[in-house]
MARKETOR-517502 format. One record per residue (C-alpha): residue in one letter; x, y, z; residue number from 0. Coordinates in steps of 0.001 Angstrom, whole numbers, plus 500000, padded with zeros to 6 digits. Layout:
N
aa/X/Y/Z/i
A/X/Y/Z/NUM
...
//
This chain:
839
aa/X/Y/Z/i
M/412991/484935/513699/0
K/415595/484869/510915/1
R/413580/487359/508889/2
L/413437/489709/511872/3
L/417228/489626/512392/4
F/417882/490191/508683/5
T/415498/493180/508654/6
C/417246/494767/511671/7
L/420716/494256/510114/8
M/419748/495871/506833/9
A/418125/498790/508643/10
G/421336/499381/510648/11
L/423477/499346/507510/12
A/421154/501805/505803/13
L/421383/504082/508859/14
I/425209/504007/508759/15
A/425273/504638/505011/16
S/422935/507586/505377/17
A/425361/509098/508017/18
Q/428459/508979/505696/19
I/429312/512154/503757/20
K/431599/512270/500693/21
V/433547/515496/500166/22
T/435413/516142/496876/23
G/437411/518977/495335/24
H/440893/520017/494315/25
V/443773/522116/495752/26
T/445950/524558/493774/27
D/448808/527036/494295/28
S/447401/530549/494847/29
Q/450033/532170/492583/30
S/450660/529732/489748/31
G/447306/527956/489813/32
K/449121/524623/489466/33
P/447587/521621/491247/34
L/449245/520560/494513/35
A/449826/516878/495188/36
K/450127/515180/498589/37
V/448202/517912/500435/38
I/446709/516422/503608/39
V/442946/517072/503748/40
S/441361/516220/507104/41
A/437829/516405/508514/42
R/437726/517656/512126/43
D/435010/517901/514773/44
K/434176/520911/516959/45
D/437020/519922/519348/46
N/439485/520023/516397/47
K/440017/516270/516549/48
T/440730/514562/513233/49
K/438005/512081/512238/50
S/439270/511151/508777/51
F/441899/512336/506284/52
V/443203/511805/502738/53
Q/446000/513108/500434/54
T/445471/514918/497140/55
K/446463/513127/493948/56
A/448962/514332/491354/57
D/446271/516480/489700/58
G/445365/518078/493045/59
T/441982/516307/493413/60
Y/440769/514477/496486/61
M/437754/512571/497812/62
L/437196/512443/501569/63
T/434654/510249/503349/64
A/433331/511364/506750/65
T/430984/509381/508984/66
S/429101/512465/510158/67
N/428946/516176/509439/68
P/432386/517598/510368/69
A/432839/521049/511842/70
T/435851/522055/509649/71
L/438059/520919/506773/72
H/441817/521348/507283/73
F/444439/521579/504465/74
S/448240/521384/505067/75
I/451509/520688/503228/76
I/455132/521684/503904/77
G/456008/524982/502213/78
Y/452476/526392/502318/79
K/450374/528130/504939/80
K/447858/525867/506630/81
K/444200/526577/505835/82
T/441015/525721/507729/83
I/437501/526293/506308/84
P/434064/525610/507885/85
F/432035/522683/506632/86
V/428661/523706/505124/87
V/425895/521132/505465/88
G/424735/520047/502049/89
Q/427935/521254/500258/90
T/430096/518372/499025/91
D/432548/520130/496670/92
Y/435367/522377/497995/93
H/438024/524039/495820/94
V/440918/525500/497862/95
T/444008/527605/497072/96
L/447086/527604/499357/97
E/449656/530355/499775/98
Q/453376/529625/499867/99
S/455256/530386/503057/100
A/458926/530475/504084/101
I/459954/527843/506615/102
E/462196/528907/509437/103
L/464126/525913/510714/104
R/466066/525793/513936/105
E/469830/525460/513569/106
V/470798/521799/513421/107
K/474406/520668/513786/108
I/475204/517397/512075/109
K/478367/515602/513172/110
S/479292/512668/510963/111
Q/481553/509896/512213/112
K/485043/509953/510750/113
I/485339/506184/511143/114
R/482442/503744/511233/115
Q/482700/500028/511927/116
R/480512/497592/510021/117
G/481361/494076/511120/118
D/484981/493416/510098/119
T/485023/496496/507868/120
L/486090/500007/508869/121
V/484685/502836/506777/122
Y/486754/506043/506725/123
S/484998/509211/505563/124
V/487378/510837/503079/125
A/485845/514292/503537/126
S/486524/514094/507286/127
F/490261/513547/506816/128
A/490998/515594/503695/129
K/492669/518934/504296/130
E/493201/521949/502080/131
G/496185/521235/499873/132
D/495493/517507/499554/133
R/494887/516272/496037/134
S/495486/512525/495691/135
I/493825/509833/497766/136
G/497336/508930/498932/137
D/497616/512333/500634/138
V/494473/511522/502634/139
L/495350/507889/503359/140
K/498442/509108/505218/141
K/496171/511048/507569/142
M/493900/508095/508366/143
P/494796/506327/511627/144
G/495803/502722/511188/145
I/496825/503127/507526/146
Q/500475/503562/506563/147
V/501693/504606/503101/148
A/505449/504236/502572/149
E/507527/506413/500255/150
D/507882/503490/497824/151
G/504078/503162/497595/152
K/503702/500166/499911/153
V/500421/500286/501873/154
S/500003/498676/505300/155
Y/497257/498486/507884/156
N/498323/498490/511518/157
G/501863/497551/510538/158
M/500981/494597/508304/159
P/501043/494816/504472/160
I/497595/494712/502869/161
N/496824/491817/500536/162
K/494516/493674/498098/163
F/493851/497245/496967/164
Y/490442/497444/495301/165
I/488624/500228/493493/166
E/484879/499644/493649/167
G/485554/496010/494528/168
K/487839/495333/491543/169
D/491569/494556/491770/170
L/492592/496824/488895/171
L/496039/497616/490282/172
Q/497368/494056/490787/173
G/499805/495275/493450/174
K/500784/498580/491778/175
Y/499349/500712/494568/176
G/501173/503874/493515/177
L/498961/504215/490445/178
A/495956/504753/492704/179
T/497505/506538/495672/180
K/498998/509148/493326/181
G/496568/509017/490391/182
V/493103/508963/491988/183
E/492025/512314/493436/184
H/490461/512278/496865/185
K/487478/514364/495724/186
D/486407/511384/493590/187
V/486344/509046/496613/188
S/483520/509092/499146/189
S/484985/506570/501584/190
V/487880/504190/502152/191
E/486926/500728/503358/192
V/489418/498642/505320/193
M/488339/495007/505362/194
T/490216/493399/508238/195
N/491121/489685/508155/196
H/490315/489726/504466/197
Q/490308/486433/502580/198
P/490207/487418/498869/199
V/489460/483851/497714/200
K/485809/483046/498345/201
A/486413/479294/498100/202
L/488788/479426/501091/203
K/486542/481276/503524/204
N/486315/479491/506871/205
L/489080/477147/505705/206
S/492048/479500/505505/207
E/491822/482622/507637/208
S/493815/485747/506847/209
E/495505/488090/509302/210
Q/495827/490790/506642/211
A/493510/493584/505583/212
A/492397/494880/502195/213
I/491542/498421/501130/214
N/488632/499338/498870/215
L/487983/502812/497451/216
K/484290/503678/497223/217
L/483812/506322/494562/218
K/481246/509079/494478/219
D/478366/508564/492057/220
G/479532/511515/489971/221
S/482937/509865/489435/222
K/481592/506646/487980/223
S/480814/505624/484414/224
H/482436/508586/482695/225
L/485952/509453/481598/226
I/488038/511416/484095/227
T/491122/513146/482754/228
T/493651/515333/484559/229
I/496505/517351/483123/230
N/499468/518586/485156/231
A/502254/520459/483411/232
A/505152/522405/484911/233
L/508119/524337/483581/234
G/510858/525891/485620/235
T/514419/526940/486024/236
P/517094/525708/485655/237
A/515645/523917/482554/238
L/513051/521884/484482/239
W/509884/520108/483420/240
N/507244/517890/485003/241
G/504202/516554/483153/242
N/501377/514195/484000/243
L/498429/513169/481829/244
T/496044/510701/483471/245
A/492811/509167/482160/246
M/490524/507027/484333/247
M/487199/505275/483874/248
F/485291/503325/486511/249
S/482113/501656/485307/250
K/480196/498687/486610/251
Q/481647/496271/484056/252
W/485155/497647/483488/253
Q/487783/499995/484879/254
M/490809/501747/483412/255
I/493722/503889/484595/256
S/496177/505107/481958/257
T/498922/507633/482539/258
Y/501862/509302/480882/259
K/504373/510991/483182/260
T/507660/512723/482551/261
N/509970/514841/484715/262
N/513526/515874/485474/263
T/512647/517244/488924/264
G/513735/514200/490948/265
E/510402/512374/491062/266
D/511062/508627/491064/267
L/508447/507120/488725/268
Q/509659/503566/489342/269
R/507686/503729/492597/270
D/504439/504250/490696/271
I/504667/500900/488904/272
R/506451/498928/491615/273
E/504414/495812/492308/274
H/503962/495068/495989/275
I/503366/491353/496222/276
D/501714/489700/499180/277
I/504769/488445/501057/278
L/502640/486127/503189/279
D/501120/484380/500172/280
K/503161/481287/499371/281
K/502334/481267/495692/282
T/504198/484558/495214/283
Q/507464/483074/496513/284
T/509263/482345/493262/285
Y/512909/481872/492398/286
S/514771/485070/491539/287
E/518242/485506/490048/288
A/520389/487919/492055/289
D/522561/490459/490256/290
Y/526299/489931/490628/291
L/527262/493066/488703/292
T/526447/496425/490265/293
L/526637/500078/489369/294
S/528143/501547/492509/295
A/525924/504193/494098/296
G/525569/505846/497461/297
K/523454/504285/500168/298
Q/520004/505762/500731/299
S/520086/508721/503122/300
E/517327/510127/505307/301
L/516584/512751/502663/302
E/513627/512247/500378/303
K/514847/510802/497110/304
Q/513330/513736/495233/305
R/515979/516020/496776/306
T/518967/513970/495601/307
L/517779/512265/492384/308
F/518997/513838/489130/309
N/516924/512289/486376/310
K/515169/512465/483011/311
T/512257/510051/483259/312
H/509341/509006/481054/313
L/506627/506529/482075/314
L/503710/505198/480050/315
S/501318/502882/481847/316
T/497869/501507/481052/317
N/495785/499202/483250/318
W/492409/497667/482381/319
I/490038/495242/484078/320
F/486874/493797/482510/321
G/484004/491783/483926/322
I/483695/488810/481547/323
G/481006/486808/483269/324
R/479610/485927/486643/325
D/482393/486543/489209/326
A/485025/486563/486438/327
T/487455/489297/485400/328
L/490171/489887/482818/329
D/492985/492246/483806/330
A/495591/493634/481395/331
Q/498556/495865/482256/332
V/501359/497333/480161/333
S/504029/499780/481332/334
Y/507143/501238/479768/335
L/509731/503211/481735/336
T/512830/504971/480471/337
D/515064/506844/482890/338
R/518408/508585/482653/339
Q/520030/509270/486013/340
H/523309/510859/486950/341
N/524848/510835/490376/342
E/527825/512450/492032/343
Y/528996/511864/495575/344
E/532048/511643/497773/345
S/532383/508865/500314/346
N/534762/507292/502770/347
T/534189/503630/503580/348
E/536130/502202/506518/349
Y/536483/498417/506526/350
Y/537378/497000/509938/351
Q/539965/494247/509520/352
S/541823/492048/511983/353
T/545053/493678/510876/354
G/543660/497217/511163/355
S/541148/499384/509379/356
R/541248/499957/505635/357
M/539885/503253/504273/358
I/538555/503558/500713/359
E/537865/507031/499345/360
D/535548/507516/496358/361
R/534848/510644/494312/362
L/532299/509148/492009/363
H/530419/510322/488927/364
S/527933/507913/487416/365
K/525373/507827/484628/366
A/522716/505140/484559/367
G/520240/504236/481850/368
I/517103/502317/482801/369
E/514728/500751/480269/370
R/511832/498601/481465/371
L/508932/497068/479532/372
A/506419/494977/481459/373
A/503155/493350/480395/374
K/500775/491278/482462/375
M/497444/489566/481796/376
T/495340/488010/484557/377
I/492194/485910/484280/378
E/490328/485321/487536/379
V/487135/483504/488443/380
N/486247/483925/492109/381
R/483216/481931/493256/382
D/482191/480173/496437/383
S/482743/476764/494850/384
D/485548/477455/492364/385
Y/488509/479793/492071/386
L/490732/480197/489017/387
N/493634/482616/488676/388
N/496079/482596/485786/389
V/498770/485257/485406/390
L/500887/485516/482266/391
R/503603/488144/482403/392
T/506760/489323/480756/393
D/509363/491689/482215/394
L/512048/493045/479929/395
G/514816/495339/481133/396
W/517843/496954/479529/397
D/519812/498709/482252/398
G/523327/500007/481935/399
G/525646/502766/482972/400
D/529078/504292/483297/401
V/531152/505180/486342/402
L/534106/507512/486686/403
T/535807/507629/490069/404
G/538848/509158/491694/405
G/540332/508917/495182/406
T/541764/505577/496216/407
Y/541027/504293/492714/408
N/541318/506074/489397/409
A/538940/503944/487405/410
T/536184/503858/484833/411
Q/533515/501204/484556/412
H/530885/500408/481932/413
L/528011/498022/482621/414
Y/525270/496457/480540/415
L/522630/494745/482677/416
P/519716/493385/480633/417
R/517184/491211/482430/418
H/514455/489348/480539/419
Q/511827/487206/482213/420
L/508700/485332/481114/421
S/506445/483573/483617/422
N/503042/481998/484053/423
S/501267/481223/487317/424
L/498098/479123/487533/425
E/496012/478430/490616/426
Y/492763/476486/490698/427
I/490659/475743/493793/428
H/487552/473583/493966/429
R/485451/473770/497125/430
K/482823/471246/498135/431
G/481374/471586/501594/432
K/484240/471731/504069/433
N/486718/470253/501591/434
A/488871/472123/499060/435
L/491313/470966/496388/436
T/494022/473407/495216/437
I/496206/472927/492143/438
N/499065/475377/491631/439
S/501527/475597/488747/440
Q/504311/478169/488340/441
N/506823/478326/485531/442
Q/509416/481030/485019/443
W/512194/481530/482482/444
A/514910/484196/482814/445
W/517769/485319/480574/446
L/520454/487729/481813/447
P/523282/488366/479281/448
Q/525269/490890/481350/449
Y/528806/492218/481259/450
T/531060/494916/482712/451
A/534343/496451/481605/452
V/536749/498217/483993/453
E/539850/500271/483337/454
R/541882/500842/486500/455
D/545391/502225/486875/456
G/546141/501481/483205/457
A/544902/497862/483387/458
N/541770/496575/481655/459
Y/539393/494033/483159/460
Y/536336/492415/481591/461
Q/533624/490244/483142/462
D/531017/488553/480933/463
L/528123/486745/482631/464
R/525710/484783/480459/465
R/522988/483470/482730/466
H/519876/481427/482049/467
S/517452/479937/484537/468
F/514239/477952/484479/469
Y/512083/477564/487568/470
S/509047/475306/487930/471
D/506845/474515/490912/472
E/503854/472181/490686/473
H/501931/471372/493821/474
V/498563/470181/495059/475
N/496869/470973/498353/476
F/493825/469229/499800/477
D/491881/470768/502707/478
I/489484/468552/504652/479
G/487079/469997/507186/480
I/486643/467796/510245/481
G/484281/469455/512683/482
A/485814/472790/513665/483
F/489253/471692/512380/484
V/490800/471728/508921/485
V/493441/469186/507928/486
A/495489/470176/504890/487
M/497946/468089/502945/488
E/500195/469852/500450/489
G/502725/468167/498214/490
G/504578/468934/495039/491
L/507661/469077/492867/492
N/510064/471987/492492/493
Y/512784/472345/489883/494
V/515492/474953/489232/495
D/517880/474754/486277/496
R/520403/477594/485979/497
S/523595/478214/484097/498
L/526356/480735/484702/499
N/528447/480915/481556/500
D/529415/477248/481062/501
Y/528681/476183/484627/502
R/525283/474507/485092/503
T/523476/473776/488358/504
R/520191/471925/488885/505
R/518096/471444/491984/506
Y/515176/469024/492350/507
Q/512815/469184/495300/508
T/509975/466940/496398/509
Y/508037/468184/499396/510
L/505109/467294/501614/511
T/503581/469612/504194/512
P/500804/468311/506470/513
T/498958/471131/508231/514
L/496411/471253/511027/515
K/494227/474362/511275/516
Y/491607/475548/513686/517
P/490029/478528/511896/518
H/487645/480188/514319/519
R/486478/483778/514395/520
Q/488193/484451/517709/521
F/490878/481776/517880/522
N/493079/480536/515045/523
F/495594/477730/515371/524
T/497950/476493/512628/525
L/500537/473721/512884/526
R/502763/472901/509882/527
L/505277/470051/509560/528
P/507145/470550/506250/529
L/509328/467750/504912/530
S/511485/468107/501760/531
Y/513863/465943/499766/532
Y/516487/467744/497648/533
H/518711/466444/494888/534
Y/521488/468777/493639/535
D/523350/468287/490380/536
F/526489/470464/490218/537
G/527793/468950/486988/538
D/530824/467178/488366/539
S/529183/466266/491693/540
K/525801/465424/493126/541
R/524224/465790/496517/542
D/521065/464536/498266/543
D/519542/466030/501385/544
V/516428/465843/503532/545
N/515136/468981/505254/546
Y/512435/469123/507852/547
G/510932/471677/510162/548
S/507868/472743/512081/549
S/505949/475934/512684/550
L/503152/476859/515041/551
G/500962/479929/514868/552
V/498249/480974/517309/553
S/496116/484116/517131/554
Y/493321/485309/519395/555
R/490785/488073/518740/556
G/488425/487525/521645/557
I/489443/490642/523602/558
R/487616/493816/522695/559
N/489694/496025/520354/560
L/492737/493774/520788/561
S/494133/490828/518846/562
L/497184/488771/519772/563
S/499327/486340/517821/564
L/502238/484082/518645/565
T/504259/482264/516002/566
G/507333/480102/516251/567
G/509175/477574/514201/568
I/512230/475507/513410/569
S/513408/475306/509821/570
Q/516168/474031/507592/571
N/516922/476290/504658/572
P/517911/474773/501300/573
Y/521347/475372/499850/574
N/521549/478638/497914/575
I/522696/477552/494465/576
S/523417/481183/493468/577
N/526589/480958/495601/578
N/527767/477804/493855/579
F/530540/478689/491431/580
D/534298/478340/491380/581
G/536695/481268/491519/582
Q/535887/484984/491718/583
L/533596/487344/489831/584
M/534354/491031/489364/585
T/531222/492918/490457/586
N/532497/496507/490080/587
Y/535719/498512/489780/588
R/536902/497604/493300/589
T/535042/494479/494456/590
M/535309/490766/493738/591
M/532798/488089/494776/592
R/534171/484704/495767/593
G/532014/481659/495127/594
T/532087/478292/496825/595
T/531782/474711/495697/596
E/531292/473497/499255/597
Y/527889/472332/500420/598
G/525971/473216/503569/599
T/522504/474062/504819/600
A/521417/476415/507582/601
T/518964/475780/510392/602
G/516986/478466/512130/603
K/514671/479022/515051/604
S/512327/481941/515495/605
V/509557/483170/517732/606
A/507403/486279/517241/607
L/504796/487889/519450/608
S/502430/490507/518042/609
A/499670/492651/519504/610
F/497268/494749/517436/611
Y/494952/497344/518967/612
Q/492027/498940/517140/613
N/489522/501340/518683/614
S/487790/502885/515695/615
S/485213/504846/517695/616
N/488001/506835/519386/617
G/490355/506737/516396/618
V/493154/504915/518242/619
F/495226/502246/516485/620
G/498470/500543/517417/621
F/500624/497468/517051/622
L/503739/495965/518580/623
T/505737/493059/517166/624
A/508818/491463/518707/625
T/510743/488785/516806/626
R/513719/486745/518007/627
M/515749/484602/515587/628
W/518630/482139/516036/629
N/520544/480610/513130/630
K/523182/477960/512761/631
N/525039/478634/509515/632
P/527439/476413/507539/633
F/529056/479401/505811/634
V/530531/482590/507159/635
S/530834/485866/505248/636
I/534230/487070/504044/637
Q/535430/490675/504010/638
S/539095/490846/503098/639
F/541502/492481/500676/640
D/543625/490982/497943/641
D/546012/493796/497075/642
D/543551/496656/496362/643
W/540578/494441/495550/644
L/537872/494000/498201/645
I/536845/490334/498405/646
N/533303/489447/499470/647
G/531884/485953/499575/648
L/531375/482877/501718/649
M/533643/480322/503401/650
L/532674/476974/504848/651
C/532912/477519/508606/652
P/530099/476613/511022/653
N/528959/479655/512996/654
H/525980/481086/514834/655
S/524020/484301/514460/656
S/521014/485824/516177/657
S/518746/488817/515683/658
W/516141/490924/517414/659
L/513512/492860/515502/660
V/511048/495036/517395/661
N/508722/497483/515723/662
G/505506/499186/516652/663
N/503429/502292/516387/664
I/500563/504168/517986/665
E/498212/506458/516074/666
A/495431/508532/517594/667
M/493095/511251/516430/668
L/493342/514468/518456/669
P/490006/516313/518429/670
F/491461/519341/520244/671
T/494009/519894/517423/672
G/491789/518735/514585/673
G/494487/516284/513574/674
M/496453/513226/514663/675
F/499440/511976/516617/676
K/501627/509154/515319/677
L/504622/507437/516886/678
Y/506679/504800/515052/679
A/509525/502810/516575/680
N/511914/500264/515051/681
W/514836/498456/516636/682
L/517028/495944/514856/683
Q/519949/494033/516376/684
H/522187/491510/514606/685
D/524882/489384/516265/686
R/527052/487786/513596/687
E/530530/486623/512667/688
M/532695/487471/509685/689
F/536151/486576/508390/690
T/538275/489715/508171/691
G/541601/488652/506730/692
D/542271/485301/508369/693
V/540495/485998/511664/694
L/536901/485153/512560/695
T/535493/488339/514091/696
S/532230/488609/515986/697
Y/530270/491854/515776/698
R/526936/493417/516644/699
N/524926/495933/514590/700
N/522210/497986/516282/701
L/519826/500256/514449/702
L/517183/502308/516249/703
S/514715/504738/514713/704
L/511931/506757/516330/705
D/509508/508918/514391/706
A/506873/511161/516022/707
I/504335/513146/514000/708
I/501620/515542/515141/709
N/499374/517681/512983/710
G/496268/519795/513287/711
T/494287/522840/512184/712
L/494165/526388/513579/713
F/491439/528928/512877/714
K/489991/526618/510195/715
K/492462/528047/507647/716
L/495891/527051/508925/717
N/496974/523404/508703/718
W/500228/522469/510401/719
K/502423/519412/510892/720
Y/505542/518769/512962/721
E/507746/515667/512765/722
L/510722/514606/514850/723
E/512812/511631/513728/724
Y/515696/510158/515699/725
G/518144/507543/514471/726
N/520989/505666/516127/727
S/523418/503386/514290/728
Q/525790/501278/516372/729
L/528640/498847/515777/730
R/530457/496735/518368/731
M/533300/494382/517451/732
G/534120/491509/519791/733
D/534531/492730/523373/734
E/535353/496284/522368/735
A/533201/499236/523342/736
A/530417/500044/520910/737
N/530717/502954/518485/738
S/527457/504789/517861/739
L/526264/507617/515634/740
Q/523126/509681/516058/741
S/520951/511657/513676/742
F/518069/514055/514247/743
E/515516/515390/511807/744
H/513016/518135/512547/745
S/510477/519016/509882/746
F/507454/521267/509833/747
S/504875/522301/507284/748
L/502301/525097/507243/749
Y/499367/525458/504891/750
Y/497376/528704/504953/751
S/494453/529836/502818/752
P/493851/533582/503390/753
I/491111/533710/500743/754
K/489087/531026/499036/755
K/491074/530956/495791/756
L/494577/531365/497222/757
S/496614/528985/499373/758
L/500175/529268/500645/759
S/502398/526506/502031/760
L/505816/526385/503649/761
V/507918/523302/504409/762
G/511105/523262/506460/763
E/513538/520429/507292/764
Y/516451/520560/509729/765
Y/519018/517724/509920/766
H/521576/517311/512710/767
N/523814/514339/511827/768
E/526752/512876/513706/769
V/529303/512114/510974/770
V/532173/511331/513359/771
Q/531689/510685/517041/772
H/530807/513994/518727/773
Q/531076/515902/515438/774
Y/527868/516996/513734/775
T/526805/518536/510436/776
N/523697/520694/510110/777
H/521452/521133/507095/778
F/518372/523332/506733/779
L/516088/522952/503712/780
M/513022/525027/502963/781
D/510357/524991/500235/782
A/507448/527336/499531/783
K/504433/527092/497262/784
A/501499/529297/496232/785
V/498372/527905/494560/786
W/495835/530123/492766/787
K/492589/528221/492126/788
L/490691/529965/489332/789
R/487988/527312/489236/790
S/487482/523947/490852/791
N/489067/522320/487792/792
L/491763/524887/486972/793
E/494618/526115/489122/794
F/498127/527529/488845/795
T/501014/526743/491209/796
L/504273/528566/491785/797
A/506809/526487/493737/798
L/510245/527443/495034/799
N/512295/524489/496303/800
N/515466/524556/498411/801
I/515095/528276/499033/802
L/518350/528479/501009/803
N/520180/526644/498195/804
E/521842/523985/500372/805
K/524511/522269/498302/806
R/525374/518978/499982/807
Y/524118/516534/502579/808
A/526521/514553/504790/809
Y/525830/511508/506933/810
T/527498/508372/508332/811
T/526085/504952/509100/812
Y/527335/501533/510208/813
T/526612/498360/508229/814
Q/528192/495002/509083/815
L/531908/495610/509779/816
T/532051/498906/507917/817
S/531238/502553/508405/818
F/530040/504518/505401/819
S/530377/508329/505291/820
S/528967/510197/502319/821
S/528591/513747/501083/822
T/525801/513840/498508/823
P/524802/516785/496299/824
I/521319/518236/496810/825
R/519238/519570/493972/826
S/519847/523306/493829/827
R/517267/526074/494213/828
E/514448/525444/491723/829
L/511475/527521/490588/830
L/508514/525842/488873/831
L/505278/527212/487449/832
S/502629/524546/486889/833
I/499067/524332/485646/834
Y/496481/521785/486709/835
F/493412/521241/484554/836
R/490623/518712/484791/837
P/488251/518935/481804/838
//
């Protein structure tokens, strides 16, 4: 029986084998004769159904196995005409040539998303927001909803300052955002990533949540791993220049941005290297010596600084970051700035006194010299289990200037204001499971040998201030994870030793801060109970004090597109030892500062409610924050006159003050305009008291600003923007009626490209300012520019600024118990011809 079954099986297999047919051959191009790879060869029956198929190899050959005689052989590949040939029984080799054919595709419209959401990260497509006329990534960031770029370079997301600005995941800038926003061109960036609730320290994830965002620039492949250089040079009249040489390199292991800039066209280069620290990060809160001596200058007006700054500036900056191991980097930065500024303005300052107002008129000419040298080196290791960050830095400054003024005073003043500082900050975190140990050490030394000399009405005055200070803070924090909660215990020692001429002050602090946290993805809860002991040594007297407080913060992100937070606290502020000196210091040609040897500490209460809205799919972002503060102060401010000298300072007199701060914005993309709408609102109210003469006077300052912006595109060639800004400054003294002043600014810009290589732009600004109640001044400024792009890397620009040659700008504002009216010169009509080249 077994032999019979075996015989039948073998006979069946032989029958199947005899029915299989192997077909071989090769396929070539009919014109070139070159072999064609990946051609699909199929065997089909009489009903044109595929029975078997195979692809040709790289040399064009194929071998096809069919189970029975097929009716046809079919050959097909994209870009060639299909070919079908009959199968001939007994023929096993087929050589085929295919003819090329054009492929007609139906029109396909591809619409990419401007903003994509990937978990907690928003990805903005740079190409979707960039407009003709934009060059730097900063120009495009301003057009992205949810992202705000201030004139000083500060970057925020939904109203809150970012905590990191990365390029390809590396923190090259170390807070100097202006180097990237102005130096990196948008055509080198493929996308901007906004990482919401970003915790930059890996060892603190799920232990310490962050409410802040970080920005990361993702570069295009063609902009990586090779040197990028750009050259901008401009000459103009009257005797103008502006130059910019930038070199950048972004590779996998290291990055570099180096730049040399120079101009006398009003561009403030200090903004480029201004370091924007994370104000919510406790380790950045170090002791800083305030300047007593000042070079009197006008208050900042609504005008862009570039219209009123008269300068001769040079800046050299180089920034490097290297990968030195697994999750470790070395960052080095050096910058040198030299600036010569001259200023000329006329002002009337009215000081409201209990005995009547006092008017001070100034016709001021000033020259200021600014010299800054800064170097910084950072070593960072950022791992899940360990974090190390050490920052060694030095900041050296040699500022000075001269003032000549007429009006109420006929005076000259010379100042020399050097400021030298050396500091080191070390932070180490070790994470094990749900527990983390943090060790933090900060040490800072400062030397300020400053002086001023004044000649007024034939009398000479001299003020020499030799100041030294040493600040040290050493603390340890231990986080313990208990279920879903984190209990943290932070304690340390803080020491300040400062001297003002021969007067020495020391402050010792020992503190302990227990904290309870509930860090959850949707709900975060933080309770802090700080307790501090202070010992003050004033040389001839000593003082001990205990300060305590509490703070509670709750945030919730469980509602779609909306997050809410509520914070509140009670605090006792330590005594400000900078105010502790006897007598008076001359700060400028008309002002004295009175010190105090009295002691007192302030207590404060605050509550803040915030709402943040984010709908990335529709491009709608917004936030609203309302903060209320109450303070009980031991000292009250003084504003009085001793003969012709204005006396500012403090006097021991318990008093109360309160404040409101409300700010918010809404930003939305407008598909029908091809642009965006933005609305910003800020309202600030202070209720305070001040000694004017011998009378304690209560007063209220109100400041309101509204800013609405809308932009779009017409006919694909015309970009436009309109902005309306409204301001209201108000002062009310005691029970008197409030005095208020209004200001309006209308601005528009048009950008038109009639042909591919030529673009034209026009900018207009109209200011309507109330300088005295019901009396207004009007100013109209206009600029024009033409850009001829010879190649993608070479273009010429002709710019005409202040076409109407407006001479002066006048405005008035209220601050404390004063009103300040100023008439400031505007840079005259200027013509510049510039060349841009990118090798």
